[in-house]
N, CA, C, O and the ligand as a Tripos MOL2 file, in Angstrom:
@<TRIPOS>MOLECULE
protein
  293   291    74     0     0
PROTEIN
NO_CHARGES

@<TRIPOS>ATOM
      1 N          98.6200  118.8350   97.5660 N.3       1 MET1
      2 CA         99.2880  117.5660   97.3150 C.3       1 MET1
      3 C          98.2230  116.5050   97.0150 C.2       1 MET1
      4 O          97.2550  116.3710   97.7630 O.2       1 MET1
      5 N          98.3990  115.7560   95.9290 N.am      2 ILE2
      6 CA         97.4800  114.6640   95.6020 C.3       2 ILE2
      7 C          97.9540  113.4090   96.3250 C.2       2 ILE2
      8 O          99.1150  113.0160   96.2120 O.2       2 ILE2
      9 N          97.0330  112.7810   97.0760 N.am      3 ILE3
     10 CA         97.3670  111.5830   97.8460 C.3       3 ILE3
     11 C          96.3640  110.4870   97.4980 C.2       3 ILE3
     12 O          95.1550  110.7190   97.4770 O.2       3 ILE3
     13 N          96.8900  109.2770   97.2240 N.am      4 LYS4
     14 CA         96.0220  108.1250   96.9540 C.3       4 LYS4
     15 C          95.5540  107.5430   98.2820 C.2       4 LYS4
     16 O          96.3630  107.2180   99.1510 O.2       4 LYS4
     17 N          94.2330  107.4150   98.4250 N.am      5 ILE5
     18 CA         93.6550  106.8690   99.6610 C.3       5 ILE5
     19 C          92.5570  105.8760   99.2940 C.2       5 ILE5
     20 O          91.6670  106.1770   98.4980 O.2       5 ILE5
     21 N          92.6390  104.6870   99.8910 N.am      6 LYS6
     22 CA         91.5890  103.6880   99.7030 C.3       6 LYS6
     23 C          90.5270  103.9200  100.7740 C.2       6 LYS6
     24 O          90.8470  103.9630  101.9620 O.2       6 LYS6
     25 N          89.2840  104.0670  100.3710 N.am      7 CYS7
     26 CA         88.1990  104.3400  101.3070 C.3       7 CYS7
     27 C          88.0180  103.1560  102.2590 C.2       7 CYS7
     28 O          87.8900  102.0200  101.8030 O.2       7 CYS7
     29 N          88.0050  103.4050  103.5840 N.am      8 PRO8
     30 CA         87.8270  102.3010  104.5420 C.3       8 PRO8
     31 C          86.3920  101.7710  104.5750 C.2       8 PRO8
     32 O          86.1460  100.6980  105.1250 O.2       8 PRO8
     33 N          85.4470  102.5070  103.9950 N.am      9 ILE9
     34 CA         84.0420  102.0790  104.0090 C.3       9 ILE9
     35 C          83.7220  101.2020  102.7990 C.2       9 ILE9
     36 O          83.2100  100.0920  102.9490 O.2       9 ILE9
     37 N          84.0260  101.7050  101.5960 N.am     10 CYS10
     38 CA         83.6200  100.9780  100.3830 C.3      10 CYS10
     39 C          84.8160  100.4370   99.5830 C.2      10 CYS10
     40 O          84.6260   99.7910   98.5520 O.2      10 CYS10
     41 N          86.0400  100.6950  100.0510 N.am     11 THR11
     42 CA         87.3040  100.2310   99.4530 C.3      11 THR11
     43 C          87.6100  100.8230   98.0720 C.2      11 THR11
     44 O          88.4860  100.3170   97.3700 O.2      11 THR11
     45 N          86.9120  101.8700   97.6790 N.am     12 ALA12
     46 CA         87.2270  102.5200   96.4010 C.3      12 ALA12
     47 C          88.5740  103.2370   96.5010 C.2      12 ALA12
     48 O          88.9140  103.8020   97.5400 O.2      12 ALA12
     49 N          89.3230  103.2050   95.4170 N.am     13 SER13
     50 CA         90.5840  103.9500   95.3610 C.3      13 SER13
     51 C          90.2770  105.3980   95.0180 C.2      13 SER13
     52 O          89.4650  105.6760   94.1350 O.2      13 SER13
     53 N          90.9240  106.3120   95.7140 N.am     14 ASN14
     54 CA         90.6830  107.7450   95.4960 C.3      14 ASN14
     55 C          91.9980  108.4900   95.3460 C.2      14 ASN14
     56 O          93.0030  108.1180   95.9510 O.2      14 ASN14
     57 N          91.9890  109.5290   94.5490 N.am     15 LYS15
     58 CA         93.1060  110.4740   94.4820 C.3      15 LYS15
     59 C          92.5690  111.7780   95.0480 C.2      15 LYS15
     60 O          91.8280  112.4980   94.3770 O.2      15 LYS15
     61 N          92.9500  112.0820   96.3010 N.am     16 LEU16
     62 CA         92.3890  113.2440   96.9780 C.3      16 LEU16
     63 C          93.3580  114.4100   96.9830 C.2      16 LEU16
     64 O          94.5760  114.2330   96.9520 O.2      16 LEU16
     65 N          92.7900  115.6060   97.0240 N.am     17 MET17
     66 CA         93.5670  116.8290   97.1620 C.3      17 MET17
     67 C          92.7990  117.7690   98.0770 C.2      17 MET17
     68 O          91.6640  117.4810   98.4560 O.2      17 MET17
     69 N          93.4170  118.8990   98.4330 N.am     18 GLU18
     70 CA         92.8270  119.8120   99.4110 C.3      18 GLU18
     71 C          91.3880  120.2150   99.0660 C.2      18 GLU18
     72 O          90.5770  120.4410   99.9640 O.2      18 GLU18
     73 N          91.0740  120.3060   97.7950 N.am     19 THR19
     74 CA         89.7460  120.7690   97.3800 C.3      19 THR19
     75 C          88.7360  119.6380   97.2250 C.2      19 THR19
     76 O          87.5550  119.9010   96.9960 O.2      19 THR19
     77 N          89.1760  118.3760   97.3450 N.am     20 ASN20
     78 CA         88.2720  117.2380   97.1900 C.3      20 ASN20
     79 C          88.6650  116.1590   98.1850 C.2      20 ASN20
     80 O          89.6100  115.4060   97.9470 O.2      20 ASN20
     81 N          87.9370  116.0790   99.3110 N.am     21 LEU21
     82 CA         88.3050  115.1540  100.3840 C.3      21 LEU21
     83 C          87.2120  114.1250  100.6600 C.2      21 LEU21
     84 O          87.1390  113.5610  101.7520 O.2      21 LEU21
     85 N          86.3520  113.8840   99.6480 N.am     22 GLN22
     86 CA         85.3070  112.8710   99.7870 C.3      22 GLN22
     87 C          85.6260  111.6760   98.9130 C.2      22 GLN22
     88 O          86.2740  111.7980   97.8730 O.2      22 GLN22
     89 N          85.1510  110.5020   99.3620 N.am     23 CYS23
     90 CA         85.2740  109.3030   98.5320 C.3      23 CYS23
     91 C          84.4650  109.5030   97.2570 C.2      23 CYS23
     92 O          83.3340  109.9870   97.3030 O.2      23 CYS23
     93 N          85.0470  109.1300   96.1180 N.am     24 ARG24
     94 CA         84.3640  109.3340   94.8300 C.3      24 ARG24
     95 C          83.1200  108.4570   94.7060 C.2      24 ARG24
     96 O          82.1880  108.8090   93.9830 O.2      24 ARG24
     97 N          83.0940  107.3180   95.4040 N.am     25 ARG25
     98 CA         81.9510  106.4000   95.2820 C.3      25 ARG25
     99 C          80.8800  106.6470   96.3480 C.2      25 ARG25
    100 O          79.7240  106.9050   96.0140 O.2      25 ARG25
    101 N          81.2610  106.5700   97.6430 N.am     26 CYS26
    102 CA         80.2420  106.6380   98.7040 C.3      26 CYS26
    103 C          80.1570  108.0120   99.3670 C.2      26 CYS26
    104 O          79.3330  108.2260  100.2570 O.2      26 CYS26
    105 N          81.0000  108.9320   98.9370 N.am     27 LYS27
    106 CA         81.0020  110.3240   99.4390 C.3      27 LYS27
    107 C          81.3710  110.4420  100.9210 C.2      27 LYS27
    108 O          81.1080  111.4680  101.5490 O.2      27 LYS27
    109 N          81.9790  109.3920  101.4740 N.am     28 ASN28
    110 CA         82.4410  109.4440  102.8630 C.3      28 ASN28
    111 C          83.5250  110.5160  103.0010 C.2      28 ASN28
    112 O          84.3480  110.7000  102.1040 O.2      28 ASN28
    113 N          83.5120  111.2140  104.1290 N.am     29 ASP29
    114 CA         84.5080  112.2580  104.4000 C.3      29 ASP29
    115 C          85.8470  111.6060  104.7570 C.2      29 ASP29
    116 O          85.9570  110.9560  105.7970 O.2      29 ASP29
    117 N          86.8560  111.7730  103.9140 N.am     30 LEU30
    118 CA         88.1730  111.1760  104.1340 C.3      30 LEU30
    119 C          89.2020  112.2240  104.5560 C.2      30 LEU30
    120 O          90.4070  111.9930  104.4540 O.2      30 LEU30
    121 N          88.7260  113.3740  105.0280 N.am     31 SER31
    122 CA         89.6400  114.4830  105.3290 C.3      31 SER31
    123 C          90.6230  114.1520  106.4530 C.2      31 SER31
    124 O          91.7770  114.5770  106.3970 O.2      31 SER31
    125 N          90.1950  113.4090  107.4620 N.am     32 ARG32
    126 CA         91.1180  113.0810  108.5690 C.3      32 ARG32
    127 C          92.2390  112.1580  108.1000 C.2      32 ARG32
    128 O          93.3950  112.3340  108.4840 O.2      32 ARG32
    129 N          91.8970  111.1800  107.2730 N.am     33 ILE33
    130 CA         92.9260  110.2800  106.7300 C.3      33 ILE33
    131 C          93.8870  111.0860  105.8590 C.2      33 ILE33
    132 O          95.1010  110.8850  105.9030 O.2      33 ILE33
    133 N          93.3270  111.9970  105.0700 N.am     34 TYR34
    134 CA         94.1620  112.8310  104.2020 C.3      34 TYR34
    135 C          95.1590  113.6390  105.0280 C.2      34 TYR34
    136 O          96.3390  113.6970  104.6830 O.2      34 TYR34
    137 N          94.7020  114.2600  106.1120 N.am     35 VAL35
    138 CA         95.5760  115.0970  106.9450 C.3      35 VAL35
    139 C          96.7050  114.2650  107.5580 C.2      35 VAL35
    140 O          97.8570  114.7000  107.5790 O.2      35 VAL35
    141 N          96.3770  113.0730  108.0540 N.am     36 ILE36
    142 CA         97.4090  112.2120  108.6590 C.3      36 ILE36
    143 C          98.4370  111.8080  107.6050 C.2      36 ILE36
    144 O          99.6410  111.8840  107.8500 O.2      36 ILE36
    145 N          97.9630  111.3780  106.4280 N.am     37 LYS37
    146 CA         98.9000  110.9910  105.3630 C.3      37 LYS37
    147 C          99.7210  112.1870  104.8830 C.2      37 LYS37
    148 O         100.9060  112.0570  104.5790 O.2      37 LYS37
    149 N          99.0820  113.3370  104.8200 N.am     38 TYR38
    150 CA         99.7860  114.5470  104.3910 C.3      38 TYR38
    151 C         100.9730  114.8210  105.3220 C.2      38 TYR38
    152 O         102.0820  115.0870  104.8590 O.2      38 TYR38
    153 N         100.7340  114.7560  106.6320 N.am     39 HIS39
    154 CA        101.8120  115.0190  107.5950 C.3      39 HIS39
    155 C         102.9060  113.9580  107.5090 C.2      39 HIS39
    156 O         104.0860  114.2640  107.6770 O.2      39 HIS39
    157 N         102.5140  112.7180  107.2490 N.am     40 SER40
    158 CA        103.5110  111.6550  107.0790 C.3      40 SER40
    159 C         104.4130  111.9530  105.8770 C.2      40 SER40
    160 O         105.6380  111.8870  105.9880 O.2      40 SER40
    161 N         103.8120  112.2780  104.7360 N.am     41 TYR41
    162 CA        104.6120  112.5700  103.5330 C.3      41 TYR41
    163 C         105.4550  113.8310  103.7240 C.2      41 TYR41
    164 O         106.6150  113.8870  103.3140 O.2      41 TYR41
    165 N         104.8480  114.8470  104.3570 N.am     42 TYR42
    166 CA        105.5600  116.1090  104.5980 C.3      42 TYR42
    167 C         106.8250  115.8630  105.4230 C.2      42 TYR42
    168 O         107.8880  116.4040  105.1170 O.2      42 TYR42
    169 N         106.7010  115.0380  106.4760 N.am     43 ASN43
    170 CA        107.8680  114.7610  107.3190 C.3      43 ASN43
    171 C         108.8840  113.8570  106.6280 C.2      43 ASN43
    172 O         110.0760  113.9390  106.9230 O.2      43 ASN43
    173 N         108.4410  113.0050  105.7240 N.am     44 ARG44
    174 CA        109.3880  112.2080  104.9280 C.3      44 ARG44
    175 C         110.2200  113.1360  104.0390 C.2      44 ARG44
    176 O         111.4340  112.9680  103.9200 O.2      44 ARG44
    177 N         109.5610  114.1110  103.4200 N.am     45 ILE45
    178 CA        110.2750  115.0700  102.5580 C.3      45 ILE45
    179 C         111.2760  115.8710  103.3980 C.2      45 ILE45
    180 O         112.4110  116.0910  102.9760 O.2      45 ILE45
    181 N         110.8430  116.3090  104.6030 N.am     46 LYS46
    182 CA        111.7590  117.0400  105.4830 C.3      46 LYS46
    183 C         112.9470  116.1650  105.8940 C.2      46 LYS46
    184 O         114.0630  116.6660  106.0240 O.2      46 LYS46
    185 N         112.7180  114.8640  106.0980 N.am     47 THR47
    186 CA        113.7910  113.9350  106.4370 C.3      47 THR47
    187 C         114.8340  113.8960  105.3110 C.2      47 THR47
    188 O         116.0370  113.9810  105.5570 O.2      47 THR47
    189 N         114.3480  113.7660  104.0800 N.am     48 ILE48
    190 CA        115.2540  113.7120  102.9290 C.3      48 ILE48
    191 C         116.0530  115.0120  102.8200 C.2      48 ILE48
    192 O         117.2580  114.9920  102.5660 O.2      48 ILE48
    193 N         115.3640  116.1490  103.0160 N.am     49 MET49
    194 CA        116.0530  117.4420  102.9410 C.3      49 MET49
    195 C         117.1350  117.5600  104.0200 C.2      49 MET49
    196 O         118.2050  118.1140  103.7680 O.2      49 MET49
    197 N         116.8590  117.0440  105.2140 N.am     50 SER50
    198 CA        117.8430  117.0840  106.3040 C.3      50 SER50
    199 C         119.0520  116.2150  105.9750 C.2      50 SER50
    200 O         120.1860  116.5940  106.2680 O.2      50 SER50
    201 N         118.8160  115.0450  105.3640 N.am     51 ILE51
    202 CA        119.9220  114.1560  104.9820 C.3      51 ILE51
    203 C         120.7920  114.8340  103.9230 C.2      51 ILE51
    204 O         122.0200  114.7720  103.9760 O.2      51 ILE51
    205 N         120.1310  115.4800  102.9630 N.am     52 VAL52
    206 CA        120.8770  116.1890  101.9150 C.3      52 VAL52
    207 C         121.7830  117.2550  102.5390 C.2      52 VAL52
    208 O         122.9090  117.4700  102.0920 O.2      52 VAL52
    209 N         121.2630  117.9210  103.5880 N.am     53 LYS53
    210 CA        122.0420  118.9700  104.2750 C.3      53 LYS53
    211 C         123.0020  118.3800  105.3180 C.2      53 LYS53
    212 O         123.7130  119.1150  106.0040 O.2      53 LYS53
    213 N         123.0110  117.0460  105.4270 N.am     54 LYS54
    214 CA        123.8510  116.3090  106.3930 C.3      54 LYS54
    215 C         123.5590  116.7090  107.8420 C.2      54 LYS54
    216 O         124.4390  116.6700  108.7020 O.2      54 LYS54
    217 N         122.3030  117.0940  108.0930 N.am     55 ASP55
    218 CA        121.8550  117.3900  109.4520 C.3      55 ASP55
    219 C         121.1230  116.1400  109.9550 C.2      55 ASP55
    220 O         119.8980  116.0500  109.8760 O.2      55 ASP55
    221 N         121.8890  115.1890  110.4670 N.am     56 TYR56
    222 CA        121.3310  113.8790  110.8090 C.3      56 TYR56
    223 C         120.4650  113.9040  112.0640 C.2      56 TYR56
    224 O         119.5460  113.0960  112.1910 O.2      56 TYR56
    225 N         120.7420  114.8120  112.9860 N.am     57 ASN57
    226 CA        119.8700  114.9350  114.1630 C.3      57 ASN57
    227 C         118.4660  115.3770  113.7420 C.2      57 ASN57
    228 O         117.4640  114.8290  114.2020 O.2      57 ASN57
    229 N         118.4140  116.3790  112.8620 N.am     58 GLU58
    230 CA        117.1260  116.8570  112.3510 C.3      58 GLU58
    231 C         116.4460  115.7640  111.5200 C.2      58 GLU58
    232 O         115.2270  115.6080  111.5800 O.2      58 GLU58
    233 N         117.2210  115.0190  110.7570 N.am     59 ALA59
    234 CA        116.6640  113.9280  109.9440 C.3      59 ALA59
    235 C         115.9890  112.8920  110.8370 C.2      59 ALA59
    236 O         114.9030  112.4050  110.5230 O.2      59 ALA59
    237 N         116.6340  112.5580  111.9450 N.am     60 GLU60
    238 CA        116.0580  111.5730  112.8600 C.3      60 GLU60
    239 C         114.7380  112.0820  113.4660 C.2      60 GLU60
    240 O         113.7740  111.3270  113.5940 O.2      60 GLU60
    241 N         114.7120  113.3690  113.8350 N.am     61 LYS61
    242 CA        113.4830  113.9550  114.3950 C.3      61 LYS61
    243 C         112.3450  113.8890  113.3700 C.2      61 LYS61
    244 O         111.2240  113.5000  113.6960 O.2      61 LYS61
    245 N         112.6540  114.2750  112.1300 N.am     62 ASN62
    246 CA        111.6200  114.2730  111.0850 C.3      62 ASN62
    247 C         111.1570  112.8570  110.7520 C.2      62 ASN62
    248 O         109.9720  112.6300  110.5080 O.2      62 ASN62
    249 N         112.0810  111.9140  110.7410 N.am     63 LEU63
    250 CA        111.7210  110.5250  110.4560 C.3      63 LEU63
    251 C         110.8200  109.9750  111.5630 C.2      63 LEU63
    252 O         109.8670  109.2470  111.2850 O.2      63 LEU63
    253 N         111.1160  110.3190  112.8030 N.am     64 THR64
    254 CA        110.2760  109.8840  113.9300 C.3      64 THR64
    255 C         108.8530  110.4060  113.7730 C.2      64 THR64
    256 O         107.8900  109.6760  114.0060 O.2      64 THR64
    257 N         108.7240  111.6750  113.3760 N.am     65 LYS65
    258 CA        107.3850  112.2500  113.1450 C.3      65 LYS65
    259 C         106.6840  111.5320  111.9870 C.2      65 LYS65
    260 O         105.4940  111.2290  112.0730 O.2      65 LYS65
    261 N         107.4160  111.2620  110.9150 N.am     66 ALA66
    262 CA        106.8220  110.5920  109.7480 C.3      66 ALA66
    263 C         106.3050  109.2140  110.1220 C.2      66 ALA66
    264 O         105.2210  108.8170  109.6960 O.2      66 ALA66
    265 N         107.0730  108.4900  110.9110 N.am     67 VAL67
    266 CA        106.6510  107.1390  111.3360 C.3      67 VAL67
    267 C         105.4240  107.2380  112.2340 C.2      67 VAL67
    268 O         104.4980  106.4340  112.1280 O.2      67 VAL67
    269 N         105.4260  108.2240  113.1130 N.am     68 LYS68
    270 CA        104.2680  108.4230  114.0250 C.3      68 LYS68
    271 C         102.9890  108.6020  113.2130 C.2      68 LYS68
    272 O         101.9770  107.9650  113.5060 O.2      68 LYS68
    273 N         103.0240  109.4560  112.2040 N.am     69 PHE69
    274 CA        101.8290  109.6920  111.4010 C.3      69 PHE69
    275 C         101.4970  108.4780  110.5250 C.2      69 PHE69
    276 O         100.3250  108.2100  110.2590 O.2      69 PHE69
    277 N         102.5160  107.7470  110.0790 N.am     70 SER70
    278 CA        102.2750  106.5730  109.2310 C.3      70 SER70
    279 C         101.5650  105.4720  109.9840 C.2      70 SER70
    280 O         100.8000  104.7110  109.3910 O.2      70 SER70
    281 N         101.8050  105.3710  111.2810 N.am     71 THR71
    282 CA        101.2280  104.2720  112.0590 C.3      71 THR71
    283 C          99.8680  104.6270  112.6450 C.2      71 THR71
    284 O          99.2430  103.7850  113.2910 O.2      71 THR71
    285 N          99.3920  105.8620  112.4350 N.am     72 GLU72
    286 CA         98.0830  106.2430  112.9850 C.3      72 GLU72
    287 C          96.9370  105.6890  112.1580 C.2      72 GLU72
    288 O          95.8030  105.6370  112.6360 O.2      72 GLU72
    289 N          97.2090  105.2730  110.9270 N.am     73 ILE73
    290 CA         96.1220  104.6980  110.0980 C.3      73 ILE73
    291 C          96.5370  103.3430  109.5800 C.2      73 ILE73
    292 O          95.7720  102.6940  108.8670 O.2      73 ILE73
    293 ZN         83.9420  105.1100   99.8460 Zn       74 ZN74
@<TRIPOS>BOND
     1     1     2 1
     2     2     3 1
     3     3     4 2
     4     3     5 am
     5     5     6 1
     6     6     7 1
     7     7     8 2
     8     7     9 am
     9     9    10 1
    10    10    11 1
    11    11    12 2
    12    11    13 am
    13    13    14 1
    14    14    15 1
    15    15    16 2
    16    15    17 am
    17    17    18 1
    18    18    19 1
    19    19    20 2
    20    19    21 am
    21    21    22 1
    22    22    23 1
    23    23    24 2
    24    23    25 am
    25    25    26 1
    26    26    27 1
    27    27    28 2
    28    27    29 am
    29    29    30 1
    30    30    31 1
    31    31    32 2
    32    31    33 am
    33    33    34 1
    34    34    35 1
    35    35    36 2
    36    35    37 am
    37    37    38 1
    38    38    39 1
    39    39    40 2
    40    39    41 am
    41    41    42 1
    42    42    43 1
    43    43    44 2
    44    43    45 am
    45    45    46 1
    46    46    47 1
    47    47    48 2
    48    47    49 am
    49    49    50 1
    50    50    51 1
    51    51    52 2
    52    51    53 am
    53    53    54 1
    54    54    55 1
    55    55    56 2
    56    55    57 am
    57    57    58 1
    58    58    59 1
    59    59    60 2
    60    59    61 am
    61    61    62 1
    62    62    63 1
    63    63    64 2
    64    63    65 am
    65    65    66 1
    66    66    67 1
    67    67    68 2
    68    67    69 am
    69    69    70 1
    70    70    71 1
    71    71    72 2
    72    71    73 am
    73    73    74 1
    74    74    75 1
    75    75    76 2
    76    75    77 am
    77    77    78 1
    78    78    79 1
    79    79    80 2
    80    79    81 am
    81    81    82 1
    82    82    83 1
    83    83    84 2
    84    83    85 am
    85    85    86 1
    86    86    87 1
    87    87    88 2
    88    87    89 am
    89    89    90 1
    90    90    91 1
    91    91    92 2
    92    91    93 am
    93    93    94 1
    94    94    95 1
    95    95    96 2
    96    95    97 am
    97    97    98 1
    98    98    99 1
    99    99   100 2
   100    99   101 am
   101   101   102 1
   102   102   103 1
   103   103   104 2
   104   103   105 am
   105   105   106 1
   106   106   107 1
   107   107   108 2
   108   107   109 am
   109   109   110 1
   110   110   111 1
   111   111   112 2
   112   111   113 am
   113   113   114 1
   114   114   115 1
   115   115   116 2
   116   115   117 am
   117   117   118 1
   118   118   119 1
   119   119   120 2
   120   119   121 am
   121   121   122 1
   122   122   123 1
   123   123   124 2
   124   123   125 am
   125   125   126 1
   126   126   127 1
   127   127   128 2
   128   127   129 am
   129   129   130 1
   130   130   131 1
   131   131   132 2
   132   131   133 am
   133   133   134 1
   134   134   135 1
   135   135   136 2
   136   135   137 am
   137   137   138 1
   138   138   139 1
   139   139   140 2
   140   139   141 am
   141   141   142 1
   142   142   143 1
   143   143   144 2
   144   143   145 am
   145   145   146 1
   146   146   147 1
   147   147   148 2
   148   147   149 am
   149   149   150 1
   150   150   151 1
   151   151   152 2
   152   151   153 am
   153   153   154 1
   154   154   155 1
   155   155   156 2
   156   155   157 am
   157   157   158 1
   158   158   159 1
   159   159   160 2
   160   159   161 am
   161   161   162 1
   162   162   163 1
   163   163   164 2
   164   163   165 am
   165   165   166 1
   166   166   167 1
   167   167   168 2
   168   167   169 am
   169   169   170 1
   170   170   171 1
   171   171   172 2
   172   171   173 am
   173   173   174 1
   174   174   175 1
   175   175   176 2
   176   175   177 am
   177   177   178 1
   178   178   179 1
   179   179   180 2
   180   179   181 am
   181   181   182 1
   182   182   183 1
   183   183   184 2
   184   183   185 am
   185   185   186 1
   186   186   187 1
   187   187   188 2
   188   187   189 am
   189   189   190 1
   190   190   191 1
   191   191   192 2
   192   191   193 am
   193   193   194 1
   194   194   195 1
   195   195   196 2
   196   195   197 am
   197   197   198 1
   198   198   199 1
   199   199   200 2
   200   199   201 am
   201   201   202 1
   202   202   203 1
   203   203   204 2
   204   203   205 am
   205   205   206 1
   206   206   207 1
   207   207   208 2
   208   207   209 am
   209   209   210 1
   210   210   211 1
   211   211   212 2
   212   211   213 am
   213   213   214 1
   214   214   215 1
   215   215   216 2
   216   215   217 am
   217   217   218 1
   218   218   219 1
   219   219   220 2
   220   219   221 am
   221   221   222 1
   222   222   223 1
   223   223   224 2
   224   223   225 am
   225   225   226 1
   226   226   227 1
   227   227   228 2
   228   227   229 am
   229   229   230 1
   230   230   231 1
   231   231   232 2
   232   231   233 am
   233   233   234 1
   234   234   235 1
   235   235   236 2
   236   235   237 am
   237   237   238 1
   238   238   239 1
   239   239   240 2
   240   239   241 am
   241   241   242 1
   242   242   243 1
   243   243   244 2
   244   243   245 am
   245   245   246 1
   246   246   247 1
   247   247   248 2
   248   247   249 am
   249   249   250 1
   250   250   251 1
   251   251   252 2
   252   251   253 am
   253   253   254 1
   254   254   255 1
   255   255   256 2
   256   255   257 am
   257   257   258 1
   258   258   259 1
   259   259   260 2
   260   259   261 am
   261   261   262 1
   262   262   263 1
   263   263   264 2
   264   263   265 am
   265   265   266 1
   266   266   267 1
   267   267   268 2
   268   267   269 am
   269   269   270 1
   270   270   271 1
   271   271   272 2
   272   271   273 am
   273   273   274 1
   274   274   275 1
   275   275   276 2
   276   275   277 am
   277   277   278 1
   278   278   279 1
   279   279   280 2
   280   279   281 am
   281   281   282 1
   282   282   283 1
   283   283   284 2
   284   283   285 am
   285   285   286 1
   286   286   287 1
   287   287   288 2
   288   287   289 am
   289   289   290 1
   290   290   291 1
   291   291   292 2
@<TRIPOS>SUBSTRUCTURE
     1 MET1         2 RESIDUE 1 A MET
     2 ILE2         6 RESIDUE 1 A ILE
     3 ILE3        10 RESIDUE 1 A ILE
     4 LYS4        14 RESIDUE 1 A LYS
     5 ILE5        18 RESIDUE 1 A ILE
     6 LYS6        22 RESIDUE 1 A LYS
     7 CYS7        26 RESIDUE 1 A CYS
     8 PRO8        30 RESIDUE 1 A PRO
     9 ILE9        34 RESIDUE 1 A ILE
    10 CYS10       38 RESIDUE 1 A CYS
    11 THR11       42 RESIDUE 1 A THR
    12 ALA12       46 RESIDUE 1 A ALA
    13 SER13       50 RESIDUE 1 A SER
    14 ASN14       54 RESIDUE 1 A ASN
    15 LYS15       58 RESIDUE 1 A LYS
    16 LEU16       62 RESIDUE 1 A LEU
    17 MET17       66 RESIDUE 1 A MET
    18 GLU18       70 RESIDUE 1 A GLU
    19 THR19       74 RESIDUE 1 A THR
    20 ASN20       78 RESIDUE 1 A ASN
    21 LEU21       82 RESIDUE 1 A LEU
    22 GLN22       86 RESIDUE 1 A GLN
    23 CYS23       90 RESIDUE 1 A CYS
    24 ARG24       94 RESIDUE 1 A ARG
    25 ARG25       98 RESIDUE 1 A ARG
    26 CYS26      102 RESIDUE 1 A CYS
    27 LYS27      106 RESIDUE 1 A LYS
    28 ASN28      110 RESIDUE 1 A ASN
    29 ASP29      114 RESIDUE 1 A ASP
    30 LEU30      118 RESIDUE 1 A LEU
    31 SER31      122 RESIDUE 1 A SER
    32 ARG32      126 RESIDUE 1 A ARG
    33 ILE33      130 RESIDUE 1 A ILE
    34 TYR34      134 RESIDUE 1 A TYR
    35 VAL35      138 RESIDUE 1 A VAL
    36 ILE36      142 RESIDUE 1 A ILE
    37 LYS37      146 RESIDUE 1 A LYS
    38 TYR38      150 RESIDUE 1 A TYR
    39 HIS39      154 RESIDUE 1 A HIS
    40 SER40      158 RESIDUE 1 A SER
    41 TYR41      162 RESIDUE 1 A TYR
    42 TYR42      166 RESIDUE 1 A TYR
    43 ASN43      170 RESIDUE 1 A ASN
    44 ARG44      174 RESIDUE 1 A ARG
    45 ILE45      178 RESIDUE 1 A ILE
    46 LYS46      182 RESIDUE 1 A LYS
    47 THR47      186 RESIDUE 1 A THR
    48 ILE48      190 RESIDUE 1 A ILE
    49 MET49      194 RESIDUE 1 A MET
    50 SER50      198 RESIDUE 1 A SER
    51 ILE51      202 RESIDUE 1 A ILE
    52 VAL52      206 RESIDUE 1 A VAL
    53 LYS53      210 RESIDUE 1 A LYS
    54 LYS54      214 RESIDUE 1 A LYS
    55 ASP55      218 RESIDUE 1 A ASP
    56 TYR56      222 RESIDUE 1 A TYR
    57 ASN57      226 RESIDUE 1 A ASN
    58 GLU58      230 RESIDUE 1 A GLU
    59 ALA59      234 RESIDUE 1 A ALA
    60 GLU60      238 RESIDUE 1 A GLU
    61 LYS61      242 RESIDUE 1 A LYS
    62 ASN62      246 RESIDUE 1 A ASN
    63 LEU63      250 RESIDUE 1 A LEU
    64 THR64      254 RESIDUE 1 A THR
    65 LYS65      258 RESIDUE 1 A LYS
    66 ALA66      262 RESIDUE 1 A ALA
    67 VAL67      266 RESIDUE 1 A VAL
    68 LYS68      270 RESIDUE 1 A LYS
    69 PHE69      274 RESIDUE 1 A PHE
    70 SER70      278 RESIDUE 1 A SER
    71 THR71      282 RESIDUE 1 A THR
    72 GLU72      286 RESIDUE 1 A GLU
    73 ILE73      290 RESIDUE 1 A ILE
    74 ZN74       293 GROUP 0 **** ****
C-alpha cells in the first residue's frame, strides 16, 4: 500500500511503500509511522466492509481500532 507521509525531521513529503520506508530527502527511517498509518487505513477499510455487510457491531470495533491508530501519530 502506498501511503503519503510527511517526514517529522525535515518535513519532506514522501510516498512510502513496503519496499521503501526511508525519507527521500534525509533518509530518516519512517517505518514505524508507516506501520501505524497502515493499520489505521486497514481498519478503516474493514469498517467500510462491515457497514456494507450491515454488521454494525463489527464496524464499531474496526472503527475504534482505526481511531486508536490514527491518534498515535
Ligand atoms: Zn526527512
